[in-house]
C-alpha positions, 0 to 999 in steps of 0.5 A: 380203913376197914369198910363198916361202921365208923365212930368219931369220939373226941374230948375238946375243951372250950373256954380260955385258949393260950393264944386266942383268948376265950372260945365257945367251942374247942378246936378238937370239937370243931375238927370232929364236927367237920369230920362227922359232917362228911361221914355222918357217924353218931357221937355222944358221951360214952358209947358201946364201941363194939359195933364200930370197925373204925374209930376216929379218936380226937383230943387236944395235946396238953403239955405234950400228952393226952388229957387223962380223960382220954386215957380213961376212955382208952382203958375202958374199951376193947379196941381189938380188931378195930382200926383207930385213927387218932387226930389232935389239935394243939396250941403249941404243945409238944407232941413227943409224949402224945403217943398213947402209951402214957409216957 
């Protein structure tokens, strides 16, 4: 990881989860908050990523793929010269399509 500013960005969905019932906070949000408590980066809706060197990108796996909103975020921003560290949560979904290439 590069030295410099770090950003944690994530998409998380609370409400009904497959195996555990209804949750008020999504699993990906819980993991992202734990990460931010350790490194204290800011995270909000849409953000100018140009001032960040390292970007942790969190998302749930839905049916083996990223949620479309994550693809929208990836398409909208330029990640040149950035170190992107993906992290995800899943509720038993397969990982095979979740490679960030839209497969």
